[in-house]
C-alpha positions in Angstrom: -24.1 2.3 19.2 -27.3 0.7 20.4 -25.6 -0.3 23.7 -24.4 3.3 24.1 -27.8 4.7 23.4 -29.4 2.3 25.9 -27.0 3.6 28.5 -27.7 7.2 27.8 -31.3 7.5 26.6 -33.3 4.6 27.9 -33.4 5.3 31.5 -33.0 9.0 31.5 -29.6 8.9 33.3 -30.1 5.7 35.2 -27.3 3.2 35.6 -26.4 1.5 32.2 -26.1 -2.3 32.1 -22.8 -4.0 33.0 -20.6 -0.8 33.0 -17.6 -2.8 34.2 -17.8 -4.9 31.0 -19.3 -2.5 28.4 -17.5 0.7 29.5 -15.6 0.9 26.1 -19.0 1.0 24.3 -20.3 3.7 26.7 -17.2 5.7 26.6 -16.2 5.4 22.9 -19.5 4.4 21.2 -19.7 7.8 19.6 -16.6 6.9 17.5 -18.9 4.6 15.6 -20.2 7.7 13.8 -16.7 8.5 12.5 -16.1 4.9 11.6 -19.2 4.8 9.4 -18.1 8.0 7.7 -14.9 6.1 6.8 -17.0 3.1 5.7 -19.1 5.3 3.5 -16.1 6.6 1.7 -14.8 3.1 1.2 -18.1 1.8 -0.1 -18.7 4.9 -2.3 -15.3 4.4 -4.0 -16.1 0.7 -4.5 -19.5 1.4 -6.0 -18.9 4.6 -8.0 -15.2 4.6 -8.6 -15.4 3.5 -12.2 -18.7 5.1 -13.1 -19.6 8.2 -15.0 -22.9 8.7 -13.1 -24.5 12.1 -13.6 -25.3 14.4 -10.7 -29.1 14.0 -10.9 -29.0 10.2 -10.8 -26.3 10.3 -8.1 -28.3 12.3 -5.7 -31.5 10.6 -6.8 -30.0 7.4 -5.6 -29.1 9.0 -2.3 -32.6 10.4 -1.8 -34.1 7.0 -2.7 -31.8 5.3 -0.1 -32.0 7.8 2.8 -35.2 9.7 2.6 -38.1 7.2 2.9 -37.0 5.8 6.3 -36.0 9.3 7.5 -39.5 10.6 6.9 -41.2 7.7 8.5 -39.0 7.8 11.6 -39.3 11.6 11.8 -43.1 11.4 11.9 -42.9 8.5 14.3 -40.8 10.5 16.7 -43.0 13.5 16.4 -46.1 11.4 17.3 -44.3 9.6 20.1 -43.3 12.9 21.7 -46.9 14.1 21.5 -48.1 11.0 23.3 -45.3 11.2 25.9 -46.3 14.8 26.7 -49.8 13.6 27.3 -48.7 10.6 29.5 -45.7 12.0 31.4 -46.1 15.8 30.9 -42.9 16.3 28.9 -41.0 15.2 25.8 -38.2 12.8 26.4 -34.6 12.4 25.1 -34.6 15.2 22.6 -35.3 18.9 23.5 -35.9 20.7 20.1 -39.1 19.4 18.7 -40.8 22.5 17.3 -42.2 23.2 13.9 -39.0 25.0 12.8 -36.8 22.0 13.5 -39.4 19.7 11.9 -38.9 21.8 8.7 -35.1 21.4 9.0 -35.5 17.7 9.2 -37.9 17.6 6.3 -35.3 19.4 4.2 -32.6 16.9 5.5 -30.6 19.8 7.0 -31.0 19.2 10.8 -27.2 19.5 11.5 -25.8 22.1 9.1 -25.7 25.1 11.5 -29.3 26.2 11.3 -30.5 24.3 14.3 -30.6 25.2 18.0 -29.7 21.7 19.1 -30.6 18.0 18.5 -34.1 17.5 17.2 -36.7 14.8 16.6 -34.9 11.6 15.5 -31.5 13.1 16.4 -29.2 10.3 15.1 -30.0 11.5 11.5 -27.6 14.4 12.1 -24.5 12.3 11.2 -26.1 11.1 7.9 -27.4 14.5 6.9 -24.0 16.1 7.4 -22.6 13.7 4.8 -24.7 15.3 2.0 -22.2 18.1 1.2 -19.4 15.5 1.3 -21.4 13.4 -1.3 -21.4 16.4 -3.6 -17.7 16.9 -3.2 -17.1 13.2 -3.9 -19.1 13.4 -7.1 -17.2 16.6 -8.2 -13.9 14.8 -7.6 -15.2 11.7 -9.3 -16.3 13.6 -12.3 -13.5 16.2 -12.7 -10.4 14.8 -10.9 -8.3 11.7 -11.2 -9.7 10.3 -8.0 -7.1 7.9 -6.5 -5.3 7.3 -3.2 -3.2 10.4 -3.5 -6.1 12.7 -4.4 -8.2 11.4 -1.6 -5.4 11.8 1.0 -4.8 15.4 -0.1 -8.5 16.2 0.3 -8.5 14.4 3.7 -5.5 16.5 4.7 -7.3 19.7 3.8 -10.2 18.7 6.0 -7.7 17.8 8.7 -6.2 21.3 8.6 -9.6 22.9 8.6 -10.2 21.1 12.0 -7.3 23.2 13.4 -8.8 26.5 12.5 -12.5 26.1 12.0 -15.2 23.7 13.1 -18.5 23.7 11.2 -20.7 21.1 12.9 -18.3 18.2 12.3 -18.3 18.7 8.6 -14.6 18.9 8.5 -14.2 15.7 10.5 -16.8 13.9 8.3 -15.0 15.0 5.2 -11.6 13.8 6.5 -12.9 10.4 7.6 -14.9 9.9 4.3 -11.9 10.6 2.1 -9.6 8.5 4.3 -12.1 5.7 3.5 -11.9 6.5 -0.2 -8.1 6.5 0.0 -8.1 3.1 1.8 -10.2 1.5 -0.9 -7.8 2.7 -3.7 -4.8 1.6 -1.6 -6.3 -1.9 -1.3 -6.2 -2.2 -5.1 -2.4 -1.6 -5.3 -0.8 -5.0 -4.4 -1.5 -8.6 -4.8 -4.3 -9.6 -2.4 -2.3 -12.0 -0.3 0.7 -9.7 0.1 -1.6 -6.8 1.0 -3.4 -8.8 3.6 -0.2 -9.8 5.3 1.1 -6.2 5.2 -2.2 -4.8 6.7 -2.2 -7.5 9.4 1.4 -6.7 10.2 0.7 -3.0 10.4 -2.3 -3.5 12.6 -0.4 -5.8 15.0 2.5 -3.4 15.0 0.1 -0.6 16.0 -1.4 -2.7 18.8 2.1 -3.4 20.2 3.2 0.2 19.7 0.0 1.5 21.5 0.8 -0.8 24.4 4.4 0.4 24.7 3.7 4.1 23.9 0.2 4.9 25.0 0.3 8.5 23.8 0.2 7.4 20.2 -3.4 6.1 20.7 -4.6 9.4 22.3 -6.0 10.7 18.9 -9.4 9.4 17.9 -8.4 9.7 14.3 -5.4 7.4 14.8 -7.5 4.9 16.7 -10.1 4.8 14.0 -7.7 4.6 11.0 -5.6 1.9 12.6 -8.3 -0.1 14.3 -10.8 0.0 11.4 -8.9 1.3 8.4 -6.4 -1.5 8.2 -9.1 -4.2 8.5 -10.8 -2.4 5.5 -7.6 -2.8 3.5 -7.7 -6.5 4.4 -11.3 -6.8 3.2 -10.5 -5.0 0.0 -7.6 -7.4 -0.6 -9.5 -10.5 0.3 -12.3 -9.5 -1.9 -10.0 -9.6 -4.9 -9.3 -13.3 -4.3 -12.8 -13.9 -5.7 -12.3 -12.2 -9.0 -15.4 -10.7 -10.4 -17.6 -11.7 -7.5 -17.1 -8.9 -5.0 -18.3 -11.3 -2.3 -16.9 -9.5 0.8 -17.5 -5.9 -0.3 -21.1 -6.8 -1.4 -21.7 -8.1 2.1 -20.1 -5.1 3.7 -22.5 -2.9 1.7 -25.4 -5.1 2.7 -24.3 -4.6 6.4 -24.3 -0.9 5.7 -27.9 -1.1 4.5 -29.1 -2.8 7.7 -27.0 -0.5 9.9 -28.8 2.6 8.5 -32.1 1.0 9.4 -30.9 0.2 12.9 -29.5 3.7 13.3 -32.8 5.4 12.6 -35.2 2.9 14.1 -33.6 2.4 17.6 -34.6 5.8 19.1 -38.3 5.7 18.0 -38.4 2.1 19.3 -37.0 3.3 22.6 -39.7 6.0 22.7 -42.4 3.3 22.1 -41.0 1.3 25.0 -41.2 4.4 27.2 -44.8 5.0 26.1 -45.7 1.4 26.8 -44.2 1.6 30.3 -45.9 4.9 31.1 -49.2 3.6 29.8 -48.9 0.6 32.1 -47.8 2.7 35.0 -44.4 1.1 35.2 -41.3 2.9 36.5 -38.6 3.3 33.9 -36.2 2.6 36.7 -36.9 -1.1 35.9 -34.5 -0.6 32.9 -31.6 0.6 35.1 -28.7 -1.9 34.8 -31.0 -4.5 33.2 -29.0 -6.6 30.9 -31.9 -8.7 29.8 -34.0 -5.7 28.8 -31.1 -4.3 26.8 -30.6 -7.6 24.9 -34.3 -7.9 24.2 -34.3 -4.3 23.0 -31.3 -5.0 20.8 -32.9 -8.1 19.3 -36.2 -6.3 18.6 -34.4 -3.4 17.0 -32.5 -5.7 14.6 -35.6 -7.6 13.8 -37.7 -4.5 13.1 -34.9 -3.0 11.1 -34.6 -6.1 8.9 -38.4 -6.0 8.3 -38.2 -2.3 7.4 -35.3 -2.9 5.0 -37.0 -5.8 3.3 -40.6 -4.7 3.1 -40.5 -0.9 3.1 -37.1 0.6 2.3 -36.1 -1.7 -0.6 -39.4 -1.4 -2.4 -39.5 2.4 -1.8 -35.9 2.7 -3.1 -36.8 0.8 -6.3 -39.9 2.9 -6.8 -38.0 6.2 -6.4 -35.1 5.1 -8.5 -37.4 4.2 -11.4 -37.7 8.0 -12.0 -34.0 8.2 -12.8 -32.2 6.8 -15.8 -29.6 4.1 -15.0 -26.1 5.2 -15.2 -24.3 3.9 -18.3 -21.0 3.6 -16.4 -22.1 1.6 -13.4 -20.3 -1.6 -13.1 -21.2 -2.8 -9.6 -24.2 -4.8 -8.7 -24.3 -3.4 -5.1 -26.9 -0.7 -4.3 -25.7 2.3 -2.3 
């Protein structure tokens, strides 16, 4: 995703680095959003699947996880745009930066149909759109026997909605999220080793089939489920080889924590780079096709995100969660 953003945002339409090598990232990097929706469903089923968590605590945990960094990056982008207007005479990257859209972002609803377009720290749209899906997941968890079959039925309903109505990607988000939920429960069906062999065989079969019959890979949904869904099944199966330790899934959840930080920090950081270059009188064309600059940017983004997660987000999360009573049914040590 960062590579794709570097190619589209950093140089204002200039040549992205190494297009002959990184073209899949530039062309298909946006699929990462749908992939993380699927990952979210998988992790939510892992963390909350056997809990009786109440609605207040459930959403309290989401607020504690998502809101602190969102507010900081929202304010950071607003300040950066002000500075950029002074230095270069215009805001960069994102067009809608008025008070109305600032309010939508404060309410965490920048992408639910009330907006005129992308605003402020625009990547937050794909996280904010998950909030209604979180509510649906909790309702299913509380009032339905949530399992592979139930999750697939819900995913199928969202799939059908895509054919008749599109509401700001909410239908696609819901479909991918509940496919992730279904994949987690499916990974619990069989013996771990047998399931891993089955998933690997299915994945290799799809690769061969896609080579022989290219049309079967024309659907983004098929690509995502087969390319990333089956590896999730493998992870879920392998995780059970370490009974009671959740080694792999704990690390997958930890990766999800850092990926959220990277996702929200990379655009403000890009704006700071633009401010620095404008302040020094440097032409942003220096970034055009510059592999070294992209790698440095990537490294700095990961480093800053790690610092943010360790020294700001985690403490803020613990402080906010202290206002909520721990769920009596929680059985997982992973934070989500």
